[in-house]
Each structure stands twice: as C-alpha cells, then as structure tokens.
SEMARZA-519491 format. One record per residue (C-alpha): x, y, z; residue in three letters; residue number from 1. Coordinates in pm, 1 decimal. Example, Ala and Ser with C-alpha at 12.3 -4.5 7.8 and 13.67 -1.06 7.14 Angstrom:
# SEMARZA-519491
+----------+----------+----------+------+-----+
|        u |        v |        w | rest |  nr |
+----------+----------+----------+------+-----+
|   1230.0 |   -450.0 |    780.0 |  ALA |   1 |
|   1367.0 |   -106.0 |    714.0 |  SER |   2 |
+----------+----------+----------+------+-----+
This chain:
# SEMARZA-519491
+----------+----------+----------+------+-----+
|        u |        v |        w | rest |  nr |
+----------+----------+----------+------+-----+
|      0.0 |      0.0 |      0.0 |  MET |   1 |
|    287.6 |    232.4 |     73.9 |  HIS |   2 |
|    421.2 |    192.0 |   -281.2 |  ASP |   3 |
|     76.8 |    261.1 |   -430.8 |  ILE |   4 |
|     29.4 |    567.7 |   -214.2 |  ARG |   5 |
|    370.1 |    704.9 |   -309.8 |  ARG |   6 |
|    332.9 |    628.4 |   -682.6 |  ALA |   7 |
|     -3.9 |    801.6 |   -710.5 |  PHE |   8 |
|     76.2 |   1072.5 |   -453.9 |  LYS |   9 |
|   -219.8 |    980.4 |   -235.3 |  VAL |  10 |
|   -235.0 |   1104.8 |    121.5 |  SER |  11 |
|   -170.3 |    852.1 |    396.7 |  ASP |  12 |
|   -507.0 |    956.4 |    540.9 |  ALA |  13 |
|   -680.6 |    784.0 |    247.8 |  TYR |  14 |
|   -475.7 |    467.3 |    204.0 |  ILE |  15 |
|   -268.1 |    426.5 |    521.5 |  GLY |  16 |
|   -306.3 |    147.4 |    775.1 |  THR |  17 |
|   -540.8 |    363.9 |    983.2 |  ALA |  18 |
|   -768.9 |    441.5 |    687.1 |  ALA |  19 |
|  -1105.3 |    275.2 |    632.7 |  SER |  20 |
|  -1428.2 |    321.8 |    439.8 |  VAL |  21 |
|  -1550.9 |    528.2 |    735.0 |  GLN |  22 |
|  -1253.1 |    766.2 |    723.3 |  THR |  23 |
|  -1312.1 |    823.4 |    351.0 |  LEU |  24 |
|  -1680.8 |    888.0 |    417.9 |  ALA |  25 |
|  -1587.7 |   1135.1 |    689.9 |  ASP |  26 |
|  -1363.9 |   1330.8 |    452.9 |  PHE |  27 |
|  -1636.0 |   1338.7 |    187.0 |  ALA |  28 |
|  -1908.6 |   1451.3 |    425.8 |  ASN |  29 |
|  -1953.0 |   1831.7 |    419.5 |  PRO |  30 |
|  -2117.8 |   1823.8 |    763.3 |  VAL |  31 |
|  -1908.5 |   1726.9 |   1063.6 |  GLY |  32 |
|  -1629.4 |   1832.9 |   1295.6 |  THR |  33 |
|  -1264.9 |   1759.5 |   1381.4 |  TYR |  34 |
|  -1088.0 |   1593.7 |   1671.4 |  LYS |  35 |
|   -721.2 |   1613.4 |   1766.3 |  GLY |  36 |
|   -453.5 |   1866.1 |   1684.2 |  GLU |  37 |
|   -170.9 |   1887.4 |   1430.3 |  GLY |  38 |
|    -82.0 |   1553.5 |   1271.9 |  GLU |  39 |
|   -343.9 |   1379.8 |   1488.4 |  ASP |  40 |
|   -626.8 |   1600.4 |   1358.5 |  ARG |  41 |
|   -905.4 |   1378.3 |   1227.0 |  GLN |  42 |
|  -1228.0 |   1451.0 |   1042.6 |  ARG |  43 |
|  -1554.2 |   1318.3 |   1191.0 |  ILE |  44 |
|  -1856.2 |   1318.7 |    960.3 |  GLY |  45 |
|  -2206.2 |   1364.6 |   1096.3 |  ILE |  46 |
|  -2288.8 |    989.3 |   1113.5 |  PRO |  47 |
|  -2019.9 |    963.0 |   1381.9 |  LEU |  48 |
|  -2063.9 |   1313.3 |   1519.3 |  TRP |  49 |
|  -2430.2 |   1249.4 |   1602.8 |  VAL |  50 |
|  -2422.5 |    916.1 |   1785.8 |  HIS |  51 |
|  -2727.7 |    689.8 |   1772.5 |  ARG |  52 |
|  -2603.4 |    339.1 |   1846.0 |  ARG |  53 |
|  -2500.2 |    353.5 |   2212.9 |  CYS |  54 |
|  -2676.4 |    494.3 |   2517.3 |  ILE |  55 |
|  -2531.4 |    614.4 |   2846.4 |  GLU |  56 |
|  -2288.1 |    537.9 |   3001.8 |  PRO |  57 |
|  -2127.5 |    378.2 |   2694.0 |  MET |  58 |
|  -2171.1 |    696.0 |   2492.1 |  PHE |  59 |
|  -1987.2 |    914.5 |   2742.9 |  SER |  60 |
|  -1703.5 |    663.3 |   2775.4 |  ILE |  61 |
|  -1645.5 |    660.5 |   2399.1 |  ALA |  62 |
|  -1696.0 |   1034.7 |   2368.2 |  ASN |  63 |
|  -1442.0 |   1112.2 |   2639.7 |  ARG |  64 |
|  -1166.5 |    866.3 |   2555.3 |  ILE |  65 |
|  -1182.5 |    868.3 |   2175.1 |  ALA |  66 |
|  -1371.9 |   1174.2 |   2049.6 |  TYR |  67 |
|  -1267.0 |   1456.1 |   2283.8 |  GLN |  68 |
|  -1629.5 |   1513.1 |   2388.4 |  ASN |  69 |
|  -1723.4 |   1627.1 |   2036.8 |  LYS |  70 |
|  -1995.9 |   1371.2 |   1968.7 |  MET |  71 |
|  -2361.3 |   1445.3 |   2032.7 |  VAL |  72 |
|  -2597.6 |   1181.1 |   2170.2 |  LEU |  73 |
|  -2914.3 |   1150.7 |   1963.8 |  ALA |  74 |
|  -3137.0 |    980.0 |   2222.3 |  GLY |  75 |
|  -3211.5 |   1012.1 |   2592.9 |  LYS |  76 |
|  -3229.3 |    647.9 |   2701.8 |  LYS |  77 |
|  -2994.2 |    530.3 |   2974.7 |  ILE |  78 |
|  -2851.5 |    187.8 |   3048.7 |  GLY |  79 |
|  -2627.5 |     37.5 |   3314.6 |  GLU |  80 |
|  -2256.6 |     50.6 |   3385.3 |  GLY |  81 |
|  -2035.1 |    -60.0 |   3671.7 |  HIS |  82 |
|  -1680.2 |   -164.4 |   3758.3 |  TRP |  83 |
|  -1666.4 |   -496.4 |   3944.4 |  TYR |  84 |
|  -1351.0 |   -496.0 |   4155.4 |  ASP |  85 |
|  -1213.3 |   -848.3 |   4114.8 |  CYS |  86 |
|   -849.8 |   -932.1 |   4186.2 |  THR |  87 |
|   -623.3 |  -1235.9 |   4196.7 |  GLY |  88 |
|   -300.2 |  -1379.0 |   4064.0 |  ASN |  89 |
|   -262.3 |  -1450.7 |   3694.6 |  ALA |  90 |
|   -227.6 |  -1826.9 |   3653.9 |  VAL |  91 |
|   -187.2 |  -1845.2 |   3277.0 |  GLN |  92 |
|    -28.9 |  -1540.0 |   3112.9 |  ALA |  93 |
|   -287.8 |  -1267.0 |   3190.4 |  GLN |  94 |
|   -574.5 |  -1495.9 |   3298.0 |  TYR |  95 |
|   -702.1 |  -1449.1 |   3654.6 |  VAL |  96 |
|   -905.5 |  -1741.9 |   3790.3 |  GLN |  97 |
|  -1110.6 |  -1524.5 |   4026.3 |  GLU |  98 |
|  -1233.1 |  -1317.2 |   3734.0 |  GLN |  99 |
|  -1325.9 |  -1634.3 |   3548.7 |  GLY | 100 |
|  -1525.9 |  -1758.5 |   3848.3 |  ASN | 101 |
|  -1707.6 |  -1425.0 |   3864.0 |  PHE | 102 |
|  -1805.9 |  -1447.9 |   3496.5 |  ILE | 103 |
|  -1929.4 |  -1806.2 |   3539.1 |  VAL | 104 |
|  -2175.9 |  -1696.1 |   3807.3 |  GLU | 105 |
|  -2297.1 |  -1403.3 |   3598.7 |  LYS | 106 |
|  -2356.8 |  -1617.7 |   3290.3 |  ILE | 107 |
|  -2526.8 |  -1886.4 |   3498.0 |  ARG | 108 |
|  -2762.8 |  -1619.3 |   3629.1 |  GLY | 109 |
|  -2849.9 |  -1488.2 |   3281.9 |  TYR | 110 |
|  -2936.6 |  -1834.3 |   3153.4 |  PHE | 111 |
|  -3147.7 |  -1900.8 |   3463.8 |  ALA | 112 |
|  -3375.2 |  -1607.1 |   3382.4 |  THR | 113 |
|  -3450.0 |  -1714.3 |   3024.0 |  LEU | 114 |
|  -3787.6 |  -1837.6 |   2906.3 |  ASN | 115 |
|  -3771.9 |  -2115.9 |   2651.2 |  GLY | 116 |
|  -3506.2 |  -2376.5 |   2577.5 |  GLU | 117 |
|  -3393.8 |  -2218.1 |   2251.6 |  ASP | 118 |
|  -3330.9 |  -1866.5 |   2383.9 |  SER | 119 |
|  -2986.4 |  -1740.9 |   2479.8 |  THR | 120 |
|  -2879.8 |  -1422.0 |   2658.0 |  PRO | 121 |
|  -2759.0 |  -1125.2 |   2454.3 |  SER | 122 |
|  -2428.4 |  -1107.0 |   2639.9 |  VAL | 123 |
|  -2066.8 |  -1076.7 |   2524.7 |  PHE | 124 |
|  -1760.5 |  -1135.8 |   2740.7 |  VAL | 125 |
|  -1457.9 |   -970.4 |   2582.2 |  ILE | 126 |
|  -1097.5 |   -909.5 |   2681.6 |  THR | 127 |
|   -778.7 |   -766.3 |   2531.6 |  PRO | 128 |
|   -590.7 |  -1094.5 |   2575.1 |  PHE | 129 |
|   -603.6 |  -1432.8 |   2403.2 |  THR | 130 |
|   -498.2 |  -1614.7 |   2722.0 |  ALA | 131 |
|   -789.7 |  -1460.7 |   2912.7 |  VAL | 132 |
|  -1029.7 |  -1552.2 |   2633.3 |  LYS | 133 |
|   -913.0 |  -1913.6 |   2635.6 |  GLU | 134 |
|   -925.9 |  -1934.0 |   3014.8 |  GLY | 135 |
|  -1281.3 |  -1799.3 |   3023.4 |  LEU | 136 |
|  -1404.0 |  -2027.3 |   2745.4 |  LYS | 137 |
|  -1253.4 |  -2338.0 |   2901.2 |  ASN | 138 |
|  -1390.0 |  -2257.4 |   3246.9 |  LEU | 139 |
|  -1742.6 |  -2179.8 |   3126.8 |  LEU | 140 |
|  -1762.0 |  -2495.5 |   2917.9 |  LYS | 141 |
|  -1631.6 |  -2702.4 |   3207.8 |  GLN | 142 |
|  -1852.2 |  -2550.5 |   3477.2 |  GLN | 143 |
|  -2178.5 |  -2513.1 |   3284.6 |  LEU | 144 |
|  -2184.3 |  -2806.5 |   3041.3 |  LYS | 145 |
|  -2397.6 |  -3018.6 |   3273.7 |  GLY | 146 |
|  -2664.9 |  -2757.9 |   3337.3 |  GLU | 147 |
|  -2699.1 |  -2550.7 |   3016.8 |  ILE | 148 |
|  -2772.6 |  -2711.1 |   2680.7 |  ALA | 149 |
|  -2546.0 |  -2608.8 |   2392.3 |  ASN | 150 |
|  -2330.7 |  -2397.3 |   2623.1 |  ILE | 151 |
|  -2025.6 |  -2464.3 |   2406.1 |  SER | 152 |
|  -2190.8 |  -2302.7 |   2103.4 |  LYS | 153 |
|  -2290.2 |  -1998.4 |   2306.2 |  TRP | 154 |
|  -1941.1 |  -1965.6 |   2454.9 |  VAL | 155 |
|  -1769.2 |  -1987.3 |   2116.3 |  ASP | 156 |
|  -2003.4 |  -1722.9 |   1976.6 |  ARG | 157 |
|  -2009.2 |  -1486.1 |   2274.1 |  SER | 158 |
|  -1660.9 |  -1484.4 |   2429.2 |  ILE | 159 |
|  -1349.8 |  -1350.4 |   2260.8 |  GLY | 160 |
|  -1096.2 |  -1074.2 |   2225.2 |  THR | 161 |
|  -1200.0 |   -716.3 |   2161.5 |  VAL | 162 |
|  -1037.9 |   -723.2 |   1817.5 |  HIS | 163 |
|  -1246.6 |  -1017.8 |   1695.5 |  THR | 164 |
|  -1572.0 |   -861.6 |   1819.4 |  PHE | 165 |
|  -1531.2 |   -536.0 |   1630.2 |  GLN | 166 |
|  -1853.6 |   -464.0 |   1441.7 |  GLY | 167 |
|  -2064.5 |   -688.1 |   1667.7 |  LYS | 168 |
|  -2314.3 |   -583.0 |   1935.4 |  GLU | 169 |
|  -2493.1 |   -729.3 |   2236.4 |  ALA | 170 |
|  -2731.1 |   -587.6 |   2494.2 |  ASP | 171 |
|  -2482.5 |   -659.7 |   2773.1 |  ILE | 172 |
|  -2102.0 |   -663.5 |   2757.1 |  VAL | 173 |
|  -1851.4 |   -768.4 |   3021.4 |  TYR | 174 |
|  -1494.8 |   -648.4 |   2968.0 |  PHE | 175 |
|  -1246.0 |   -863.3 |   3161.0 |  VAL | 176 |
|   -913.0 |   -689.1 |   3218.5 |  THR | 177 |
|   -711.6 |   -990.8 |   3333.3 |  GLY | 178 |
|   -349.6 |   -934.9 |   3453.6 |  THR | 179 |
|   -195.1 |   -894.9 |   3799.0 |  ASP | 180 |
|    100.6 |   -696.1 |   3933.4 |  THR | 181 |
|    345.3 |   -932.9 |   3763.0 |  GLN | 182 |
|    180.6 |   -885.3 |   3423.3 |  THR | 183 |
|    102.8 |   -515.6 |   3460.4 |  ASP | 184 |
|    298.1 |   -438.5 |   3143.6 |  GLY | 185 |
|     25.4 |   -612.4 |   2945.5 |  ALA | 186 |
|   -234.2 |   -397.8 |   3122.0 |  ALA | 187 |
|    -40.5 |    -86.6 |   3021.2 |  ASN | 188 |
|    -30.8 |   -208.9 |   2661.5 |  TRP | 189 |
|   -410.7 |   -237.2 |   2656.3 |  SER | 190 |
|   -448.0 |    136.5 |   2719.1 |  CYS | 191 |
|   -162.6 |    279.3 |   2513.4 |  MET | 192 |
|   -428.3 |    413.3 |   2274.8 |  LYS | 193 |
|   -803.0 |    459.4 |   2324.7 |  PRO | 194 |
|   -905.0 |    236.4 |   2033.9 |  ASN | 195 |
|   -931.1 |    -94.7 |   2219.3 |  LEU | 196 |
|  -1134.4 |     41.6 |   2509.8 |  LEU | 197 |
|  -1351.8 |    246.4 |   2277.0 |  ASN | 198 |
|  -1439.1 |    -63.8 |   2075.3 |  VAL | 199 |
|  -1504.5 |   -260.3 |   2395.5 |  ALA | 200 |
|  -1747.3 |     -7.0 |   2541.0 |  ALA | 201 |
|  -1935.0 |     45.8 |   2216.5 |  THR | 202 |
|  -2009.6 |   -326.0 |   2172.0 |  ARG | 203 |
|  -2270.8 |   -278.5 |   2446.1 |  ALA | 204 |
|  -2617.0 |   -156.7 |   2349.2 |  LYS | 205 |
|  -2763.1 |   -140.3 |   2701.2 |  LYS | 206 |
|  -2515.9 |   -242.3 |   2972.8 |  GLU | 207 |
|  -2136.6 |   -232.5 |   3004.5 |  PHE | 208 |
|  -1939.1 |   -380.3 |   3292.9 |  TYR | 209 |
|  -1566.2 |   -395.5 |   3364.1 |  VAL | 210 |
|  -1423.8 |   -682.1 |   3570.4 |  VAL | 211 |
|  -1076.4 |   -617.2 |   3706.1 |  GLY | 212 |
|   -844.3 |   -482.4 |   3973.7 |  ASP | 213 |
|   -990.9 |   -137.1 |   4034.8 |  LEU | 214 |
|   -709.3 |     -8.8 |   4256.7 |  ALA | 215 |
|   -448.6 |    -86.1 |   3990.3 |  ARG | 216 |
|   -643.5 |     13.0 |   3680.4 |  PHE | 217 |
|   -812.1 |    333.7 |   3795.3 |  LYS | 218 |
|   -484.8 |    525.7 |   3764.7 |  SER | 219 |
|   -415.7 |    404.2 |   3410.5 |  LYS | 220 |
|   -483.0 |    608.6 |   3099.2 |  GLN | 221 |
|   -840.8 |    576.4 |   2968.0 |  TYR | 222 |
|   -932.3 |    325.2 |   3237.8 |  TYR | 223 |
|   -945.8 |    619.1 |   3476.6 |  ASP | 224 |
|  -1200.4 |    785.1 |   3249.3 |  VAL | 225 |
|  -1413.8 |    470.1 |   3240.6 |  ILE | 226 |
|  -1421.6 |    445.8 |   3619.4 |  GLN | 227 |
|  -1493.7 |    816.8 |   3659.2 |  GLN | 228 |
|  -1773.6 |    795.0 |   3402.4 |  THR | 229 |
|  -1928.1 |    500.3 |   3586.3 |  PHE | 230 |
|  -1917.5 |    691.3 |   3915.4 |  GLU | 231 |
|  -2071.9 |   1005.9 |   3770.0 |  GLU | 232 |
|  -2336.8 |    809.2 |   3582.1 |  PHE | 233 |
|  -2445.7 |    604.4 |   3884.1 |  ASN | 234 |
|  -2446.9 |    905.3 |   4116.1 |  GLU | 235 |
|  -2668.9 |   1088.9 |   3869.3 |  LYS | 236 |
|  -2903.6 |    790.0 |   3839.7 |  LYS | 237 |
|  -2928.5 |    764.3 |   4217.6 |  LEU | 238 |
|  -3003.4 |   1134.6 |   4245.8 |  HIS | 239 |
|  -3279.4 |   1109.7 |   3985.0 |  VAL | 240 |
|  -3434.7 |    811.6 |   4163.3 |  GLN | 241 |
|  -3433.5 |    998.9 |   4495.3 |  ASP | 242 |
|  -3609.9 |   1305.9 |   4353.6 |  THR | 243 |
+----------+----------+----------+------+-----+
C-alpha cells in the first residue's frame, strides 16, 4: 500500500493502515467536525458526530476517551454501567481465575432467567488478551456443560478478544481486564491508545461492565475515564431516583 500511495501521490489519510471506508466517508461529508490537533487532527462526519447506536454510560465513555467530547448523543435512554472490583493472581499469562469464576456466576444467572429452551442471553464477554479468552471459554464450558444445553456453542459465539468482536453488538457486555502486578505491562499495553477500550465499550447496546483490579487500573490512561464515568453516571441515576 505504501508503494501505491507514493506512486499516485495519495495522502496517507486515504490509504494508510489507519484508513477505512468510514474515514473516507468522513472526509467526503460536508457536515461534521474535527478531533485532535496537528498531525493527529481527524475529520468526523455527521454519522459519527451524532451518535445513535449507544446509550449512556457507553456513549460518554467513547466520547471522552476517543472523540474529545465532540460527539452528540441523539437519544435520551440510559442503560447500566459498573466496575466490578475483582483481583487475583494470573495463573496463565494474563488470565485471573477469580475473574473467570465471577463471569461463570454471571452467565449462569443470565441463563437461569431465560424463558424457553432455545433462547440465549444477549451477552458478550470480551478481553484484550487471548490467554484470558481461552481461560474464560474453558472454564465456562467445564462448569456449565452439565446444566446448560449447547453452552459450548454460546461460549464460542459470545466470548473472545476485543479485536475479533469489532462490528458486533450485544445488549450486555462484560470487559475482563485480566493481569496482575506481575503482568502489569500487558495492562499498560491495553491502554496505550483509546481504540481498544472504545471498541469494547461500544459493543454494548444497554449495559457495560468492567471486571478487574480497580485499585491498579483506575490510575491508568483511559481506564481512569471509564471508572470516573461510571461513578458520575451512577451518582446521577441515584439522584434522579431519589427526587
């Protein structure tokens, strides 16, 4: 691609590794705005500027970490969001068994509330790390195979890395951070740029939950914004309920 771009004198913005159909559409759209400064300045066309897919608190998370608060929310519906503080030692690369156990109980609860044998919960469990994905899938299949029919199919369809779930949506999304103090470098990698966390939050249509070591992650870039957004959102909801 680099040779093509250079031969035809095409800007890297149109054919570079960060380019996509959406970036081309943004440039072509006469209505929109910009985010970033200098070389990082990026055009946002109105389909992205006016956001219709996510509700709060997912909208505010994405808007703050990836769009410099320049997006506008089209609707007024609100969902759910919370950080579940769950810690432990990583036993396989970044996989933390305690976080896996927590997810098992949550998924068991969702299946227990379903009506009809053929229905499945609209829930994704996503993570930045392949080792965490594999640990979660193996544990869920092992723990739930005797009580939930076709659990393996649901697990294979609903649990994975953030990268492989790009473009997909579910009503409820759990984001499992994995890692411990010995693998904190991997945690730092996951928030070097906002892209991964932005994609994670915007997979959720109604509810978004983070499962991880709150004390360690709340001081990290972008994770701090997620936790702060959760706190502000839930305080506001509580205030509205009390009035």
